[in-house]
N, C-alpha and C positions, 0 to 999 in steps of 0.2 A: 399550642406549639406549632410553628410553621413546618409543613411537610417538606422534606428534602428530596427534590427530584433528581439529584445528581448521582448517577451511577456510571462508573467507568466500565465500558464493554470491551470488545476485542482490541480496540485501539482508541482509547480516550472516551470522553463523554460527548454525546451529541444529542441535540434536541431542536425543536422547532422554535425559530426566532420569535420572540415576544410572547411565547407561551411559557415554556420553561427556560428557554435560552434568553436570559435577561442580563442586564448589566450587574444586578445584584448577585445573581448566581455565578456569573463569570468571575466577579471579584471574590466570591466565596472560594472558588477553585484556586485562585491565585493566593488567597490568604493561607489556604492549606499548604500550597507549594512553599510559601515563605517559611511557614512553621517547620515544614519538613527540612528545608535547607538549614535553618537555624539549629535544629535538633541534631544534625549530622555534621556540624562545623563546615558546611559548604557555602553559607551565606556570603562569606567574605570574598568568594570567587565571583560573585555576581550571577545574573541569570540572563539568558538570551530570550527575547520574545519576538516571534515571527507571526506573519499573518498572510492569508490568501486573498483571492479576489471576490469573495462572497460579500453580501450586503453588510456594510458597516464593520467589516473585519478589522480595519485599522483603528476604529473607535474602541472596539472591544480590546484590542491589543494595548492601546493607550491606557485603558482602564486597568489592565494588568500591571502596566508600568507604574501607575500611581500607587498600587498596592505594594509593589516591591519597594518603591521609594519610601513608603510609609514605614517600612521595616528597616530603612537604611541600607537596602540592598541595591547595588548598581544594576540597572536594567539596560541591557544592550538591545535596542529596539530597531528592527530592520526598517530601512527607509523606503521600502517598496514591497509589493506582494512577492513572496518568496517561496519556492518549493520547500516542502518539509525536509527533504534530505539536505538541502543547502543550509537550512536552519540548524539541523543536527550537526553538520560539519562545522558551522560557525561556533557551536558550543565547544567542540574540541579545539578549534583554532584559538579561541579566547581563553581556554582553560576554565570555563565557567562551571558553576555548580550544578546547573540544569538548564532546561529550556522549556518554554511554553509556546505552543503553536495554536493560533486561532484558525481552525479549519474544520470543515466537515467532510473533507476528502471527496468521496464520490456520491455523497447523498444528494437528493433533490434540492432545488433552490431555496425552499423554505427552511432548510436546516442550517445550523452552524455547530461548531464543536470546539473542544479544548483538548489538545494532546499534550502530554508531558513527556519530556525526554530527560532521563537521569544523566549523571555526569559521564557515563560511558557512551552517550549519544545514540542509544537505540530506543525502541519502544519500552515503556515502563513495564517491569516484570510484575507478576502477580503480587510479590511482596511489597514492591513500591506502591502499587495501586492500593493495596490494603492500608498502607500507612497514610496515603493521601485521603482515602475515604473516611478513615476513622474519626477525624474531628468535624466532618462536614455537617452532620446533624446539628451539632451545637453552634457551629458558625452560622448556618442558615437560619436557625431558630432565633438567635440573638442578634443577627446582623453585625457580628463582632469582627469587623474588618478595619484594619489600619490603612489610611490613605494619606498621600501628600499631593497637593495640587500639581498638575503636570508641568505648567510653566515654571513654577517655583522649583520643582524637582530637576528640570532641565538646567535651570540657572545654577543650581547647586552641584551639577555634575552627576546626579544620581540616575538620570535618564539620558542615555547617549545613543543617538540615532547613527546608524552605520550602514554602509553598502556591503552586503554579504557576498557579492559576486567575485571579487579578486581572489580571496582565499580559496574558494571552491574551484575556480578556474585553474589555479595552481595545482590543486589536488588532481584534477582531471589530467593535467599534463604529466603528472607523475604516474598515473595509472594506465594511460592509453596513448597510443601513437596518433594523436589528433592530426598531425601533418599528413600522415599516410591516408587518412580518411579524406582530408581536404583535397588531396591530389588524385583520388580514385575516380573522379568523374561520375560520381553517383548522382542520380536524380531522386531526391527524397521529398515525399509529401508528408506534411506534419499537421495533425489536428491537436491543438492545445486545449480544446474544449472550454475556451474562455477562462482557463485556469492559470495557476501560478507558473506553469511551465512555459508560458508564452515567450517566444523570442529566443529561448535557450539554444536550440539546435542551430538556428540560423546564425546567431552571434558567435558560437563556438567554432563553427565550420566555415565561416566566411574567409575569403582570400585565396581560394583554390578553384579547381574545376568542378568540385561537387556543388550541386545547386539544391537549395532548400526552399520549398514553397510552403506557406503556412495558412491553415484555416483557423478561424475562430481565435485569433490571437489578441483581440481586443478584450477589455474587461466588460462583462455583462453578467451581473449576478443572477439574471433570470435564466441563463443557459438556454436561450431560445433555439428551438429546433432539434435539441439533442436529448430532451427528457431529463437526464442527469449526467453529470460529468464522470461517468464510469466508462473506461475504454474497452467496451465489449461491442460486438457486432451490431446489436440493435440500436446503439447510439451513434454509430459511425458511418452511416450511409453516405454522407457527404465526402468522407475520406475515401471510401471505396470508389466512388465516382471519380474523384480527383486523381486517384492512382491510374485508372484506366484512361481518363481524358488527357493527362499530361505524359503518359508513357513512363511513369515513375518506376524506379527499380524496387521501391519499397514504400510502404506507408507506416508512419509511427504516430501513436497517440498517447498523450499523458492525461491523467485524471486531474481533478480539481486542485490537488496540492502536489501533483507531479511525482508521487512516489510509486505509481503504477504505470505499466506500459502495455499498450495494445499494438499489434503488428498486422499489416496486410502484405501479402506477397505481390509480385509484379503483375499478377493477373486480376488484382482487386479482390482476391479471396482472403477472408479473415483466417489468420493463424491463431488457433486458440491458445490460451495461457499455458496449457500443459505442453503443447508443442514448443512454444517459445522457451519455456524453462528448460526443456530437454535440449534445445538447440544452443542455448547459452552455456549449458553444462558441457555439451559436446565441443563448443568453441574453446572453452578453457582447458579441457582435457586433451583434445586432439590438435587443435590449431595452435594454441599457445603452449601446449606441452606441460601444463601445470598439473600438480597432484595435490590432493587434499580431500578431506571428508565432504560429503554432500549432506545438507540438512533440508528436509522437506516436510511440509504439513501433510496431515492425513488426507486432505482433499486433493492432493496433486498427484502427478503421474508416476506410474510404475516404470515408465521409460528410463527415468534416472536410476532406478534400482538396477536395471539391466546395464546401463552405462557404468555404474559402480562395479558390477561384476567384470565387465570387459576391460576396464582400466585399473582394476585392483584397488579401488578406494572404498571406504566404508560409507554407508548411507544411514543416516539417523532420521527418525520420524518423530514429529511433535504434534500436539494439538494445534488448532488454527490460530494464526496471529503471530506477528513478529515479537510479541511479548514472550512467546515461547521459543520461536526460531532464533531470535537474536542472542539470548543467553546461551543457547546450544551452539550457535556459531562461535561465540567467544570461547566457550569451554573446549571445543574440539579444534579450534583454528580452522574452521571450515572454509573450503574454497568458494562455495556458493550456497545460498539458502533461497528457497522459493516456496511460494504458495499459490493456490489456484486463482486468487484474485488478480494476478498479474503483478505481484510484488516480488522483486528479486534483490537480494543483497550479496555483497562480494567481499572477499578477503582483502585486507589492506585499506579498507574504507570504513564507513560507519556500519555497525551491526544492525542495519535497517534497510528497508526498501528504498530503492532509488531509481525512479523511472528515467531520469535523464542519463545516468551512467549506463543503465541497462540498454537504452536505445543506442547510445554511442558504441557499446560493446557489440550490439547487433550489426551496426554499420561497419565496424571493424572486421567482423566475420565476413561480411560481403566483400570488403576491400581486400582482405588477405587471400580469400579463396577465389575471387573473381566469379563466383557462382551467384545465380539468382536464388531468392528465398525458396521457391518451389523445388529447385534442384537440391538445395541443402536439406530440405525436409525429406525428400526421396532418399538421399544418402543416409540420413539418420534412420529412417524406417528400414533400410536395408540392413542396418546393424542391429536394431532393437525390435524390429517387427512393427506392424501397424497397430496403433491404438486409437480408439475413437471415444470422444468425450462430449458430454453436454451437461448443462445445469438448468434447473427449473426453480424460479423464485415464486413462492406463494405467499401473498400477503394475508396475515391472520387477523381475525377480530380479537383484540386484546382479551375480551371476555371469554373467548373460547380457546385461547392459546393453551392453557393448562390441560384442558380436555384432550386436545390433539397430542400434546406431549405424553400424557398418560397412556393414550391409545398406542402410540409408537413404542413406548417403554414396555408395554405388555406383549407386544407382537413377537411371535416366534415362528416366522415363516420357514417352511421347509424348502421353498423354491420361490423365485421371483421371475416372472415372465417365462416360466418353464425351466429356468436354470437353477440347479440345486444350490442351496446356501450351505457353505461349509462351516462358517462360524460367524459370530457377531462380535464386533469390537465397539466398546463404549468409551474409548479414549476421549472423544469429543463428538458428541452426537451418537448416532446409531449407524454403524457401518457394517454392511453385510458382505462378507467375502464369498465370491462365487466360484463354482467349479470352472476351471479353465483360466483362472487368474484375474477375472474382472471383479468389480466391486460396485456397490450402491451405498450411498451415504445420505441419511436424513439428519439435518442439523438446523438448530434454531439460532438465528442471528443474534449476536451479542450487542448490536448497535441499532437494529431496526426491528419492527414487528413482522418478521419474515421467517418462514421455514424454507430452507433450500434443500433441493434434492439433486445429488450429483451422481454421475456414473461414468466409468471408464471400462471399456471392454475391447476385445480384439475383433468383434463382429459388429460392423457398423449398423446392420439391420436391427440389432438388439437395443440400441440406444434409446429410441422413443418408447419401446415396449417396457424397458426397465424404469424409465422416468414415470410412465403411467402406473406401473406396478408400485412404485414408491408412493404415488398419490393415493392409490387404493389402500395401501397399508395404513396410511395416516388418516384416511377417511376425508380427504379434502380434494377440491377441484372437480 
């Protein structure tokens, strides 16, 4: 029996191209999607298929379209590399039964992936993932996949290529005063990281006094010079330099499929993801005067808890991933949802991360207040106090991964870096709540062979000490 390598993690299935990420396995994923749609009377609504700028992504997307056509399901295939949130919105716009996205998001160049979006246009919930995974052993073992030749399917109207941009642009116009940003005279530096977000900020904001300059806007699946298309400081040195060199008011970066956002202030200093989440929350509550629940993953900031207290709105906490955050946002009609990875979702839109919309909201914050990013952060800290954060990624040998996990599971530290541990939370990973309100979390990645150590405290000097204490606890590094 052929082994099935397909396991959906925090957000979809990801694997190394030509090793486990093969046309046969991608078709198997799509076969399962088609069966899922048929079993829930969603197939007649069709399926949207999108793809990013990675190696052969369009070919993998076409392979998915062939499988959908083999089931007689209309496949709406994007005609260009498309941000995942734009694909998700196209699902709603077309009233489709679901969407598949060929992307590996922020992973290194040798990876690709398969994300599935159910009819509500968010990340697939654990229940949906379980339904998709259930038949995969059998599909992979037997190669039991229905297909129809692409050219034949297009001629029959079962594969329909379309431009996803107009519907999403109309949605942006409903959500935000784009004209106000265009007229604000901002100087914006953008790093698209060779990803699907290329060109979006410039095209949306053209025609006014705001100027957008862009780095890495061409397609290059090798992601040269940036390591991986994850919008965090170690991959964005060129953006930091561009902000300073051009005198930009702000630097924005989107990841490989543009559902995450990274931000630099006007001095070329990286604003970490927790700060950005808190600023976007502050923008909605204070600047726009909106009210509604806040949803956050356990890896993100206590600053939004304090904002919840100040503005009288509830804060809900979930495990990591928008497969948990999205359903909670829908359940509570949340104003905003956010996670430590730089993913932020918003009410009135899709219950999903959107790096393009998050970036535009950040620009709207600058335009409405007339303040620089560093001043906005100072204003926020005056309200909620200073919080300091960092994350350490440790690559694990697959053979020793379980031993590390068992070591962490058995650990019962009374203190970390000299700070007393009040309690341990195992909602997702192993989080140690510290005296004084800080925390340390050790968590094993759901998509890569990594263990991540996170911490947030109010004493900046403690950050490196607590990360080191987490390494010692796990016996790594």
